[in-house]
VOVO-822645 format. One record per residue: residue in three letters; x, y, z of N, C-alpha, C in turn; residue number from 1. Coordinates in steps of 0.02 Angstrom, whole numbers, padded with zeros to 5 digits, always signed. Last residue first. Layout:
! VOVO-822645
type:ALA | n_x:X | n_y:Y | n_z:Z | ca_x:X | ca_y:Y | ca_z:Z | c_x:X | c_y:Y | c_z:Z | seq:NUM .
...
END
This chain:
! VOVO-822645
type:UNK | n_x:-11433 | n_y:-07130 | n_z:+05478 | ca_x:-11484 | ca_y:-07076 | ca_z:+05475 | c_x:-11517 | c_y:-07069 | c_z:+05407 | seq:141 .
type:UNK | n_x:-11337 | n_y:-07202 | n_z:+05580 | ca_x:-11371 | ca_y:-07222 | ca_z:+05526 | c_x:-11429 | c_y:-07177 | c_z:+05526 | seq:140 .
type:UNK | n_x:-11171 | n_y:-07184 | n_z:+05636 | ca_x:-11239 | ca_y:-07160 | ca_z:+05636 | c_x:-11271 | c_y:-07186 | c_z:+05574 | seq:139 .
type:UNK | n_x:-11056 | n_y:-07302 | n_z:+05705 | ca_x:-11072 | ca_y:-07261 | ca_z:+05656 | c_x:-11147 | c_y:-07247 | c_z:+05663 | seq:138 .
type:UNK | n_x:-10977 | n_y:-07317 | n_z:+05872 | ca_x:-11019 | ca_y:-07347 | ca_z:+05817 | c_x:-11044 | c_y:-07290 | c_z:+05766 | seq:137 .
type:UNK | n_x:-10901 | n_y:-07223 | n_z:+05934 | ca_x:-10865 | ca_y:-07279 | ca_z:+05910 | c_x:-10913 | c_y:-07305 | c_z:+05857 | seq:136 .
type:UNK | n_x:-10915 | n_y:-07045 | n_z:+05930 | ca_x:-10950 | ca_y:-07116 | ca_z:+05941 | c_x:-10899 | c_y:-07160 | c_z:+05907 | seq:135 .
type:UNK | n_x:-10888 | n_y:-06909 | n_z:+05921 | ca_x:-10833 | ca_y:-06955 | ca_z:+05927 | c_x:-10861 | c_y:-07022 | c_z:+05948 | seq:134 .
type:UNK | n_x:-10946 | n_y:-06791 | n_z:+05891 | ca_x:-10987 | ca_y:-06834 | ca_z:+05951 | c_x:-10929 | c_y:-06896 | c_z:+05968 | seq:133 .
type:UNK | n_x:-10912 | n_y:-06749 | n_z:+05777 | ca_x:-10878 | ca_y:-06713 | ca_z:+05831 | c_x:-10905 | c_y:-06749 | c_z:+05895 | seq:132 .
type:UNK | n_x:-10993 | n_y:-06818 | n_z:+05681 | ca_x:-10918 | ca_y:-06835 | ca_z:+05685 | c_x:-10890 | c_y:-06796 | c_z:+05748 | seq:131 .
type:UNK | n_x:-11116 | n_y:-06753 | n_z:+05704 | ca_x:-11102 | ca_y:-06831 | ca_z:+05720 | c_x:-11030 | c_y:-06846 | c_z:+05722 | seq:130 .
type:UNK | n_x:-11090 | n_y:-06629 | n_z:+05656 | ca_x:-11107 | ca_y:-06638 | ca_z:+05725 | c_x:-11097 | c_y:-06716 | c_z:+05743 | seq:129 .
type:UNK | n_x:-11062 | n_y:-06661 | n_z:+05507 | ca_x:-11012 | ca_y:-06632 | ca_z:+05553 | c_x:-11024 | c_y:-06639 | c_z:+05635 | seq:128 .
type:UNK | n_x:-11198 | n_y:-06715 | n_z:+05476 | ca_x:-11131 | ca_y:-06762 | ca_z:+05479 | c_x:-11074 | c_y:-06724 | c_z:+05518 | seq:127 .
type:UNK | n_x:-11269 | n_y:-06590 | n_z:+05497 | ca_x:-11281 | ca_y:-06653 | ca_z:+05532 | c_x:-11221 | c_y:-06703 | c_z:+05533 | seq:126 .
type:UNK | n_x:-11208 | n_y:-06512 | n_z:+05396 | ca_x:-11211 | ca_y:-06495 | ca_z:+05474 | c_x:-11220 | c_y:-06557 | c_z:+05513 | seq:125 .
type:UNK | n_x:-11241 | n_y:-06576 | n_z:+05281 | ca_x:-11180 | ca_y:-06582 | ca_z:+05302 | c_x:-11169 | c_y:-06555 | c_z:+05372 | seq:124 .
type:UNK | n_x:-11374 | n_y:-06537 | n_z:+05254 | ca_x:-11363 | ca_y:-06604 | ca_z:+05271 | c_x:-11296 | c_y:-06617 | c_z:+05293 | seq:123 .
type:UNK | n_x:-11360 | n_y:-06394 | n_z:+05211 | ca_x:-11394 | ca_y:-06422 | ca_z:+05276 | c_x:-11374 | c_y:-06488 | c_z:+05295 | seq:122 .
type:UNK | n_x:-11220 | n_y:-06322 | n_z:+05154 | ca_x:-11263 | ca_y:-06369 | ca_z:+05140 | c_x:-11290 | c_y:-06403 | c_z:+05201 | seq:121 .
type:UNK | n_x:-11222 | n_y:-06143 | n_z:+05211 | ca_x:-11196 | ca_y:-06216 | ca_z:+05204 | c_x:-11241 | c_y:-06261 | c_z:+05187 | seq:120 .
type:UNK | n_x:-11198 | n_y:-05996 | n_z:+05266 | ca_x:-11223 | ca_y:-06033 | ca_z:+05195 | c_x:-11189 | c_y:-06096 | c_z:+05183 | seq:119 .
type:UNK | n_x:-11133 | n_y:-05981 | n_z:+05384 | ca_x:-11212 | ca_y:-05983 | ca_z:+05376 | c_x:-11236 | c_y:-06017 | c_z:+05309 | seq:118 .
type:UNK | n_x:-10997 | n_y:-06087 | n_z:+05430 | ca_x:-11027 | ca_y:-06031 | ca_z:+05384 | c_x:-11099 | c_y:-06041 | c_z:+05387 | seq:117 .
type:UNK | n_x:-10969 | n_y:-06135 | n_z:+05600 | ca_x:-10970 | ca_y:-06149 | ca_z:+05526 | c_x:-11011 | c_y:-06090 | c_z:+05497 | seq:116 .
type:UNK | n_x:-10900 | n_y:-06156 | n_z:+05733 | ca_x:-10922 | ca_y:-06092 | ca_z:+05709 | c_x:-10923 | c_y:-06102 | c_z:+05622 | seq:115 .
type:UNK | n_x:-10851 | n_y:-06264 | n_z:+05772 | ca_x:-10901 | ca_y:-06241 | ca_z:+05812 | c_x:-10934 | c_y:-06182 | c_z:+05790 | seq:114 .
type:UNK | n_x:-10746 | n_y:-06299 | n_z:+05693 | ca_x:-10807 | ca_y:-06333 | ca_z:+05678 | c_x:-10867 | c_y:-06308 | c_z:+05724 | seq:113 .
type:UNK | n_x:-10671 | n_y:-06161 | n_z:+05603 | ca_x:-10683 | ca_y:-06194 | ca_z:+05676 | c_x:-10747 | c_y:-06233 | c_z:+05668 | seq:112 .
type:UNK | n_x:-10612 | n_y:-06195 | n_z:+05441 | ca_x:-10656 | ca_y:-06172 | ca_z:+05484 | c_x:-10652 | c_y:-06211 | c_z:+05555 | seq:111 .
type:UNK | n_x:-10530 | n_y:-06172 | n_z:+05294 | ca_x:-10519 | ca_y:-06206 | ca_z:+05355 | c_x:-10568 | c_y:-06166 | c_z:+05406 | seq:110 .
type:UNK | n_x:-10583 | n_y:-06186 | n_z:+05123 | ca_x:-10560 | ca_y:-06154 | ca_z:+05177 | c_x:-10567 | c_y:-06189 | c_z:+05242 | seq:109 .
type:UNK | n_x:-10593 | n_y:-06142 | n_z:+04944 | ca_x:-10582 | ca_y:-06198 | ca_z:+05000 | c_x:-10557 | c_y:-06159 | c_z:+05062 | seq:108 .
type:UNK | n_x:-10707 | n_y:-06107 | n_z:+04813 | ca_x:-10644 | ca_y:-06090 | ca_z:+04860 | c_x:-10646 | c_y:-06140 | c_z:+04913 | seq:107 .
type:UNK | n_x:-10777 | n_y:-06154 | n_z:+04720 | ca_x:-10766 | ca_y:-06076 | ca_z:+04708 | c_x:-10706 | c_y:-06062 | c_z:+04758 | seq:106 .
type:UNK | n_x:-10759 | n_y:-06312 | n_z:+04643 | ca_x:-10755 | ca_y:-06268 | ca_z:+04705 | c_x:-10741 | c_y:-06195 | c_z:+04682 | seq:105 .
type:UNK | n_x:-10729 | n_y:-06372 | n_z:+04523 | ca_x:-10789 | ca_y:-06396 | ca_z:+04565 | c_x:-10805 | c_y:-06353 | c_z:+04637 | seq:104 .
type:UNK | n_x:-10600 | n_y:-06345 | n_z:+04485 | ca_x:-10664 | ca_y:-06314 | ca_z:+04453 | c_x:-10728 | c_y:-06331 | c_z:+04485 | seq:103 .
type:UNK | n_x:-10512 | n_y:-06341 | n_z:+04650 | ca_x:-10530 | ca_y:-06367 | ca_z:+04573 | c_x:-10588 | c_y:-06330 | c_z:+04544 | seq:102 .
type:UNK | n_x:-10385 | n_y:-06279 | n_z:+04745 | ca_x:-10453 | ca_y:-06275 | ca_z:+04725 | c_x:-10468 | c_y:-06299 | c_z:+04652 | seq:101 .
type:UNK | n_x:-10272 | n_y:-06373 | n_z:+04843 | ca_x:-10282 | ca_y:-06335 | ca_z:+04778 | c_x:-10358 | c_y:-06338 | c_z:+04757 | seq:100 .
type:UNK | n_x:-10150 | n_y:-06423 | n_z:+04944 | ca_x:-10219 | ca_y:-06400 | ca_z:+04950 | c_x:-10229 | c_y:-06351 | c_z:+04880 | seq:99 .
type:UNK | n_x:-10058 | n_y:-06554 | n_z:+04897 | ca_x:-10054 | ca_y:-06488 | ca_z:+04910 | c_x:-10132 | c_y:-06459 | c_z:+04897 | seq:98 .
type:UNK | n_x:-10013 | n_y:-06725 | n_z:+04967 | ca_x:-10049 | ca_y:-06680 | ca_z:+04916 | c_x:-10037 | c_y:-06602 | c_z:+04935 | seq:97 .
type:UNK | n_x:-10049 | n_y:-06820 | n_z:+05112 | ca_x:-10008 | ca_y:-06790 | ca_z:+05056 | c_x:-10040 | c_y:-06746 | c_z:+05020 | seq:96 .
type:UNK | n_x:-10126 | n_y:-06868 | n_z:+05215 | ca_x:-10066 | ca_y:-06901 | ca_z:+05201 | c_x:-10022 | c_y:-06871 | c_z:+05151 | seq:95 .
type:UNK | n_x:-10256 | n_y:-06816 | n_z:+05322 | ca_x:-10224 | ca_y:-06800 | ca_z:+05260 | c_x:-10146 | c_y:-06839 | c_z:+05264 | seq:94 .
type:UNK | n_x:-10382 | n_y:-06940 | n_z:+05370 | ca_x:-10324 | ca_y:-06906 | ca_z:+05383 | c_x:-10290 | c_y:-06881 | c_z:+05322 | seq:93 .
type:UNK | n_x:-10562 | n_y:-06921 | n_z:+05389 | ca_x:-10499 | ca_y:-06931 | ca_z:+05360 | c_x:-10445 | c_y:-06902 | c_z:+05382 | seq:92 .
type:UNK | n_x:-10724 | n_y:-06989 | n_z:+05428 | ca_x:-10668 | ca_y:-06941 | ca_z:+05455 | c_x:-10598 | c_y:-06970 | c_z:+05419 | seq:91 .
type:UNK | n_x:-10862 | n_y:-07006 | n_z:+05306 | ca_x:-10787 | ca_y:-07036 | ca_z:+05344 | c_x:-10750 | c_y:-06981 | c_z:+05370 | seq:90 .
type:UNK | n_x:-11015 | n_y:-07053 | n_z:+05257 | ca_x:-10959 | ca_y:-06998 | ca_z:+05275 | c_x:-10915 | c_y:-07029 | c_z:+05325 | seq:89 .
type:UNK | n_x:-11108 | n_y:-07103 | n_z:+05127 | ca_x:-11071 | ca_y:-07127 | ca_z:+05175 | c_x:-11009 | c_y:-07072 | c_z:+05193 | seq:88 .
type:UNK | n_x:-11274 | n_y:-07078 | n_z:+05065 | ca_x:-11203 | ca_y:-07053 | ca_z:+05071 | c_x:-11171 | c_y:-07081 | c_z:+05134 | seq:87 .
type:UNK | n_x:-11385 | n_y:-07086 | n_z:+04950 | ca_x:-11364 | ca_y:-07123 | ca_z:+05001 | c_x:-11287 | c_y:-07119 | c_z:+05012 | seq:86 .
type:UNK | n_x:-11504 | n_y:-06969 | n_z:+04883 | ca_x:-11435 | ca_y:-06991 | ca_z:+04896 | c_x:-11425 | c_y:-07041 | c_z:+04947 | seq:85 .
type:UNK | n_x:-11608 | n_y:-06958 | n_z:+04759 | ca_x:-11607 | ca_y:-06984 | ca_z:+04825 | c_x:-11534 | c_y:-07006 | c_z:+04841 | seq:84 .
type:UNK | n_x:-11649 | n_y:-06820 | n_z:+04654 | ca_x:-11602 | ca_y:-06875 | ca_z:+04671 | c_x:-11600 | c_y:-06891 | c_z:+04739 | seq:83 .
type:UNK | n_x:-11741 | n_y:-06760 | n_z:+04517 | ca_x:-11739 | ca_y:-06778 | ca_z:+04591 | c_x:-11691 | c_y:-06833 | c_z:+04598 | seq:82 .
type:UNK | n_x:-11739 | n_y:-06632 | n_z:+04401 | ca_x:-11713 | ca_y:-06697 | ca_z:+04415 | c_x:-11713 | c_y:-06704 | c_z:+04490 | seq:81 .
type:UNK | n_x:-11768 | n_y:-06501 | n_z:+04370 | ca_x:-11820 | ca_y:-06552 | ca_z:+04391 | c_x:-11797 | c_y:-06621 | c_z:+04406 | seq:80 .
type:UNK | n_x:-11673 | n_y:-06405 | n_z:+04362 | ca_x:-11690 | ca_y:-06438 | ca_z:+04309 | c_x:-11748 | c_y:-06493 | c_z:+04311 | seq:79 .
type:UNK | n_x:-11648 | n_y:-06378 | n_z:+04497 | ca_x:-11684 | ca_y:-06331 | ca_z:+04454 | c_x:-11705 | c_y:-06358 | c_z:+04395 | seq:78 .
type:UNK | n_x:-11671 | n_y:-06530 | n_z:+04590 | ca_x:-11635 | ca_y:-06482 | ca_z:+04568 | c_x:-11676 | c_y:-06433 | c_z:+04514 | seq:77 .
type:UNK | n_x:-11720 | n_y:-06592 | n_z:+04741 | ca_x:-11746 | ca_y:-06578 | ca_z:+04677 | c_x:-11706 | c_y:-06521 | c_z:+04644 | seq:76 .
type:UNK | n_x:-11654 | n_y:-06725 | n_z:+04849 | ca_x:-11647 | ca_y:-06656 | ca_z:+04822 | c_x:-11673 | c_y:-06660 | c_z:+04752 | seq:75 .
type:UNK | n_x:-11652 | n_y:-06811 | n_z:+04990 | ca_x:-11689 | ca_y:-06813 | ca_z:+04930 | c_x:-11685 | c_y:-06737 | c_z:+04905 | seq:74 .
type:UNK | n_x:-11582 | n_y:-06787 | n_z:+05110 | ca_x:-11551 | ca_y:-06834 | ca_z:+05067 | c_x:-11586 | c_y:-06835 | c_z:+04994 | seq:73 .
type:UNK | n_x:-11624 | n_y:-06707 | n_z:+05221 | ca_x:-11610 | ca_y:-06681 | ca_z:+05158 | c_x:-11577 | c_y:-06723 | c_z:+05104 | seq:72 .
type:UNK | n_x:-11667 | n_y:-06790 | n_z:+05319 | ca_x:-11601 | ca_y:-06753 | ca_z:+05338 | c_x:-11584 | c_y:-06734 | c_z:+05258 | seq:71 .
type:UNK | n_x:-11786 | n_y:-06844 | n_z:+05279 | ca_x:-11789 | ca_y:-06795 | ca_z:+05339 | c_x:-11725 | c_y:-06760 | c_z:+05345 | seq:70 .
type:UNK | n_x:-11746 | n_y:-06943 | n_z:+05189 | ca_x:-11765 | ca_y:-06887 | ca_z:+05162 | c_x:-11766 | c_y:-06830 | c_z:+05213 | seq:69 .
type:UNK | n_x:-11597 | n_y:-07035 | n_z:+05245 | ca_x:-11659 | ca_y:-07014 | ca_z:+05265 | c_x:-11690 | c_y:-06948 | c_z:+05229 | seq:68 .
type:UNK | n_x:-11458 | n_y:-07075 | n_z:+05231 | ca_x:-11515 | ca_y:-07091 | ca_z:+05172 | c_x:-11578 | c_y:-07062 | c_z:+05183 | seq:67 .
type:UNK | n_x:-11308 | n_y:-07091 | n_z:+05273 | ca_x:-11353 | ca_y:-07041 | ca_z:+05275 | c_x:-11404 | c_y:-07061 | c_z:+05217 | seq:66 .
type:UNK | n_x:-11194 | n_y:-07168 | n_z:+05384 | ca_x:-11232 | ca_y:-07170 | ca_z:+05321 | c_x:-11298 | c_y:-07136 | c_z:+05327 | seq:65 .
type:UNK | n_x:-11053 | n_y:-07109 | n_z:+05470 | ca_x:-11120 | ca_y:-07124 | ca_z:+05471 | c_x:-11140 | c_y:-07140 | c_z:+05390 | seq:64 .
type:UNK | n_x:-10909 | n_y:-07111 | n_z:+05493 | ca_x:-10951 | ca_y:-07074 | ca_z:+05540 | c_x:-11028 | c_y:-07095 | c_z:+05532 | seq:63 .
type:UNK | n_x:-10779 | n_y:-07231 | n_z:+05484 | ca_x:-10848 | ca_y:-07217 | ca_z:+05459 | c_x:-10890 | c_y:-07174 | c_z:+05511 | seq:62 .
type:UNK | n_x:-10622 | n_y:-07176 | n_z:+05496 | ca_x:-10667 | ca_y:-07214 | ca_z:+05518 | c_x:-10735 | c_y:-07186 | c_z:+05486 | seq:61 .
type:UNK | n_x:-10515 | n_y:-07153 | n_z:+05404 | ca_x:-10492 | ca_y:-07170 | ca_z:+05477 | c_x:-10557 | c_y:-07205 | c_z:+05501 | seq:60 .
type:UNK | n_x:-10454 | n_y:-07143 | n_z:+05242 | ca_x:-10511 | ca_y:-07138 | ca_z:+05285 | c_x:-10490 | c_y:-07174 | c_z:+05355 | seq:59 .
type:UNK | n_x:-10325 | n_y:-07045 | n_z:+05190 | ca_x:-10340 | ca_y:-07104 | ca_z:+05214 | c_x:-10400 | c_y:-07095 | c_z:+05261 | seq:58 .
type:UNK | n_x:-10294 | n_y:-06917 | n_z:+05053 | ca_x:-10317 | ca_y:-06949 | ca_z:+05120 | c_x:-10322 | c_y:-07014 | c_z:+05132 | seq:57 .
type:UNK | n_x:-10220 | n_y:-06790 | n_z:+04973 | ca_x:-10222 | ca_y:-06864 | ca_z:+04970 | c_x:-10245 | c_y:-06880 | c_z:+05046 | seq:56 .
type:UNK | n_x:-10288 | n_y:-06639 | n_z:+04898 | ca_x:-10257 | ca_y:-06678 | ca_z:+04952 | c_x:-10269 | c_y:-06754 | c_z:+04944 | seq:55 .
type:UNK | n_x:-10349 | n_y:-06577 | n_z:+04803 | ca_x:-10282 | ca_y:-06588 | ca_z:+04790 | c_x:-10251 | c_y:-06627 | c_z:+04846 | seq:54 .
type:UNK | n_x:-10488 | n_y:-06554 | n_z:+04807 | ca_x:-10447 | ca_y:-06523 | ca_z:+04849 | c_x:-10368 | c_y:-06520 | c_z:+04844 | seq:53 .
type:UNK | n_x:-10561 | n_y:-06636 | n_z:+04710 | ca_x:-10586 | ca_y:-06568 | ca_z:+04741 | c_x:-10543 | c_y:-06522 | c_z:+04782 | seq:52 .
type:UNK | n_x:-10478 | n_y:-06750 | n_z:+04691 | ca_x:-10504 | ca_y:-06709 | ca_z:+04636 | c_x:-10525 | c_y:-06635 | c_z:+04654 | seq:51 .
type:UNK | n_x:-10459 | n_y:-06795 | n_z:+04817 | ca_x:-10403 | ca_y:-06780 | ca_z:+04770 | c_x:-10418 | c_y:-06729 | c_z:+04721 | seq:50 .
type:UNK | n_x:-10588 | n_y:-06821 | n_z:+04858 | ca_x:-10553 | ca_y:-06777 | ca_z:+04896 | c_x:-10498 | c_y:-06759 | c_z:+04851 | seq:49 .
type:UNK | n_x:-10627 | n_y:-06933 | n_z:+04755 | ca_x:-10657 | ca_y:-06867 | ca_z:+04760 | c_x:-10626 | c_y:-06808 | c_z:+04799 | seq:48 .
type:UNK | n_x:-10531 | n_y:-07029 | n_z:+04789 | ca_x:-10536 | ca_y:-07000 | ca_z:+04726 | c_x:-10560 | c_y:-06923 | c_z:+04729 | seq:47 .
type:UNK | n_x:-10574 | n_y:-07061 | n_z:+04925 | ca_x:-10506 | ca_y:-07034 | ca_z:+04910 | c_x:-10503 | c_y:-06998 | c_z:+04843 | seq:46 .
type:UNK | n_x:-10713 | n_y:-07102 | n_z:+04899 | ca_x:-10693 | ca_y:-07047 | ca_z:+04945 | c_x:-10616 | c_y:-07022 | c_z:+04923 | seq:45 .
type:UNK | n_x:-10693 | n_y:-07210 | n_z:+04805 | ca_x:-10732 | ca_y:-07149 | ca_z:+04790 | c_x:-10710 | c_y:-07093 | c_z:+04831 | seq:44 .
type:UNK | n_x:-10633 | n_y:-07295 | n_z:+04893 | ca_x:-10595 | ca_y:-07271 | ca_z:+04831 | c_x:-10625 | c_y:-07215 | c_z:+04810 | seq:43 .
type:UNK | n_x:-10735 | n_y:-07311 | n_z:+04988 | ca_x:-10674 | ca_y:-07290 | ca_z:+05007 | c_x:-10634 | c_y:-07260 | c_z:+04946 | seq:42 .
type:UNK | n_x:-10835 | n_y:-07380 | n_z:+04910 | ca_x:-10851 | ca_y:-07306 | ca_z:+04935 | c_x:-10780 | c_y:-07275 | c_z:+04960 | seq:41 .
type:UNK | n_x:-10765 | n_y:-07446 | n_z:+04765 | ca_x:-10791 | ca_y:-07445 | ca_z:+04836 | c_x:-10806 | c_y:-07383 | c_z:+04859 | seq:40 .
type:UNK | n_x:-10814 | n_y:-07438 | n_z:+04586 | ca_x:-10783 | ca_y:-07411 | ca_z:+04645 | c_x:-10812 | c_y:-07434 | c_z:+04703 | seq:39 .
type:UNK | n_x:-10904 | n_y:-07482 | n_z:+04484 | ca_x:-10833 | ca_y:-07523 | ca_z:+04497 | c_x:-10797 | c_y:-07498 | c_z:+04553 | seq:38 .
type:UNK | n_x:-10962 | n_y:-07322 | n_z:+04450 | ca_x:-10969 | ca_y:-07391 | ca_z:+04437 | c_x:-10899 | c_y:-07430 | c_z:+04449 | seq:37 .
type:UNK | n_x:-10923 | n_y:-07199 | n_z:+04581 | ca_x:-10925 | ca_y:-07223 | ca_z:+04510 | c_x:-10940 | c_y:-07298 | c_z:+04501 | seq:36 .
type:UNK | n_x:-11005 | n_y:-07102 | n_z:+04700 | ca_x:-10967 | ca_y:-07164 | ca_z:+04688 | c_x:-10979 | c_y:-07195 | c_z:+04613 | seq:35 .
type:UNK | n_x:-10995 | n_y:-06923 | n_z:+04703 | ca_x:-11038 | ca_y:-06986 | ca_z:+04686 | c_x:-10986 | c_y:-07050 | c_z:+04687 | seq:34 .
type:UNK | n_x:-10920 | n_y:-06840 | n_z:+04837 | ca_x:-10959 | ca_y:-06838 | ca_z:+04773 | c_x:-10990 | c_y:-06912 | c_z:+04766 | seq:33 .
type:UNK | n_x:-10827 | n_y:-06713 | n_z:+04927 | ca_x:-10857 | ca_y:-06779 | ca_z:+04917 | c_x:-10892 | c_y:-06774 | c_z:+04850 | seq:32 .
type:UNK | n_x:-10803 | n_y:-06595 | n_z:+05063 | ca_x:-10770 | ca_y:-06632 | ca_z:+05003 | c_x:-10806 | c_y:-06687 | c_z:+04996 | seq:31 .
type:UNK | n_x:-10940 | n_y:-06511 | n_z:+05134 | ca_x:-10893 | ca_y:-06569 | ca_z:+05136 | c_x:-10862 | c_y:-06582 | c_z:+05069 | seq:30 .
type:UNK | n_x:-10977 | n_y:-06340 | n_z:+05096 | ca_x:-11001 | ca_y:-06407 | ca_z:+05111 | c_x:-10938 | c_y:-06451 | c_z:+05127 | seq:29 .
type:UNK | n_x:-11064 | n_y:-06190 | n_z:+05067 | ca_x:-11004 | ca_y:-06223 | ca_z:+05084 | c_x:-11029 | c_y:-06303 | c_z:+05103 | seq:28 .
type:UNK | n_x:-11139 | n_y:-06144 | n_z:+04902 | ca_x:-11145 | ca_y:-06163 | ca_z:+04967 | c_x:-11077 | c_y:-06195 | c_z:+05000 | seq:27 .
type:UNK | n_x:-11145 | n_y:-06124 | n_z:+04761 | ca_x:-11117 | ca_y:-06077 | ca_z:+04810 | c_x:-11116 | c_y:-06090 | c_z:+04876 | seq:26 .
type:UNK | n_x:-11181 | n_y:-06229 | n_z:+04687 | ca_x:-11240 | ca_y:-06197 | ca_z:+04719 | c_x:-11217 | c_y:-06140 | c_z:+04759 | seq:25 .
type:UNK | n_x:-11074 | n_y:-06271 | n_z:+04606 | ca_x:-11141 | ca_y:-06288 | ca_z:+04575 | c_x:-11196 | c_y:-06243 | c_z:+04616 | seq:24 .
type:UNK | n_x:-10958 | n_y:-06244 | n_z:+04677 | ca_x:-10972 | ca_y:-06209 | ca_z:+04611 | c_x:-11044 | c_y:-06214 | c_z:+04590 | seq:23 .
type:UNK | n_x:-10955 | n_y:-06242 | n_z:+04847 | ca_x:-10969 | ca_y:-06281 | ca_z:+04788 | c_x:-10979 | c_y:-06228 | c_z:+04737 | seq:22 .
type:UNK | n_x:-10826 | n_y:-06219 | n_z:+04949 | ca_x:-10885 | ca_y:-06182 | ca_z:+04922 | c_x:-10895 | c_y:-06201 | c_z:+04864 | seq:21 .
type:UNK | n_x:-10772 | n_y:-06347 | n_z:+05066 | ca_x:-10763 | ca_y:-06315 | ca_z:+04997 | c_x:-10828 | c_y:-06275 | c_z:+04983 | seq:20 .
type:UNK | n_x:-10685 | n_y:-06364 | n_z:+05212 | ca_x:-10748 | ca_y:-06359 | ca_z:+05184 | c_x:-10730 | c_y:-06331 | c_z:+05113 | seq:19 .
type:UNK | n_x:-10595 | n_y:-06431 | n_z:+05349 | ca_x:-10597 | ca_y:-06418 | ca_z:+05279 | c_x:-10660 | c_y:-06420 | c_z:+05249 | seq:18 .
type:UNK | n_x:-10583 | n_y:-06367 | n_z:+05516 | ca_x:-10609 | ca_y:-06419 | ca_z:+05468 | c_x:-10615 | c_y:-06393 | c_z:+05403 | seq:17 .
type:UNK | n_x:-10415 | n_y:-06337 | n_z:+05574 | ca_x:-10490 | ca_y:-06330 | ca_z:+05577 | c_x:-10516 | c_y:-06375 | c_z:+05530 | seq:16 .
type:UNK | n_x:-10275 | n_y:-06345 | n_z:+05585 | ca_x:-10313 | ca_y:-06288 | ca_z:+05548 | c_x:-10379 | c_y:-06279 | c_z:+05556 | seq:15 .
type:UNK | n_x:-10259 | n_y:-06475 | n_z:+05637 | ca_x:-10247 | ca_y:-06417 | ca_z:+05684 | c_x:-10276 | c_y:-06340 | c_z:+05661 | seq:14 .
type:UNK | n_x:-10407 | n_y:-06544 | n_z:+05554 | ca_x:-10334 | ca_y:-06542 | ca_z:+05571 | c_x:-10322 | c_y:-06485 | c_z:+05621 | seq:13 .
type:UNK | n_x:-10518 | n_y:-06650 | n_z:+05480 | ca_x:-10511 | ca_y:-06601 | ca_z:+05539 | c_x:-10437 | c_y:-06602 | c_z:+05553 | seq:12 .
type:UNK | n_x:-10622 | n_y:-06687 | n_z:+05361 | ca_x:-10551 | ca_y:-06680 | ca_z:+05368 | c_x:-10534 | c_y:-06622 | c_z:+05417 | seq:11 .
type:UNK | n_x:-10737 | n_y:-06786 | n_z:+05310 | ca_x:-10730 | ca_y:-06742 | ca_z:+05367 | c_x:-10654 | c_y:-06745 | c_z:+05380 | seq:10 .
type:UNK | n_x:-10811 | n_y:-06825 | n_z:+05153 | ca_x:-10746 | ca_y:-06826 | ca_z:+05196 | c_x:-10756 | c_y:-06769 | c_z:+05242 | seq:9 .
type:UNK | n_x:-10931 | n_y:-06915 | n_z:+05083 | ca_x:-10906 | ca_y:-06853 | ca_z:+05101 | c_x:-10857 | c_y:-06863 | c_z:+05159 | seq:8 .
type:UNK | n_x:-11019 | n_y:-07005 | n_z:+04947 | ca_x:-10975 | ca_y:-07004 | ca_z:+05000 | c_x:-10955 | c_y:-06936 | c_z:+05020 | seq:7 .
type:UNK | n_x:-11157 | n_y:-07094 | n_z:+04863 | ca_x:-11112 | ca_y:-07040 | ca_z:+04873 | c_x:-11063 | c_y:-07048 | c_z:+04942 | seq:6 .
type:UNK | n_x:-11271 | n_y:-07166 | n_z:+04766 | ca_x:-11224 | ca_y:-07171 | ca_z:+04813 | c_x:-11173 | c_y:-07120 | c_z:+04810 | seq:5 .
type:UNK | n_x:-11428 | n_y:-07114 | n_z:+04709 | ca_x:-11362 | ca_y:-07109 | ca_z:+04695 | c_x:-11320 | c_y:-07113 | c_z:+04754 | seq:4 .
type:UNK | n_x:-11577 | n_y:-07149 | n_z:+04628 | ca_x:-11546 | ca_y:-07156 | ca_z:+04693 | c_x:-11466 | c_y:-07158 | c_z:+04676 | seq:3 .
type:UNK | n_x:-11687 | n_y:-07042 | n_z:+04543 | ca_x:-11631 | ca_y:-07084 | ca_z:+04546 | c_x:-11598 | c_y:-07086 | c_z:+04611 | seq:2 .
type:UNK | n_x:-11855 | n_y:-07030 | n_z:+04496 | ca_x:-11808 | ca_y:-07021 | ca_z:+04547 | c_x:-11756 | c_y:-07058 | c_z:+04538 | seq:1 .
END
């Protein structure tokens, strides 16, 4: 098993909540990905959002840190690899860029956060629900 630090972005505008349909599994989810060596979590967040959506963002607040296997943070892939994700999720504001679909996404879309697509990364539903609670303190799950 490998432990992998990651990040995800909750981008909520007047258009709705931005989700990407991932090329690797076909599920809708939050933009984000892995933290590279030498990066802070916020640097990784900004880079991943830019790579996956073409948007430039500024992190506004930490929503939570997610590491519990009960919340889907341990994933077994078809090739047999098992990864335990420790992910930080941030609410972000768009500050520039042009929405563009990358090779990592099949499509991008804006959704009503109360009516999310059925085919969605399960662990991301928890993060979105946490963000919508508007708590001052971050969740640790």
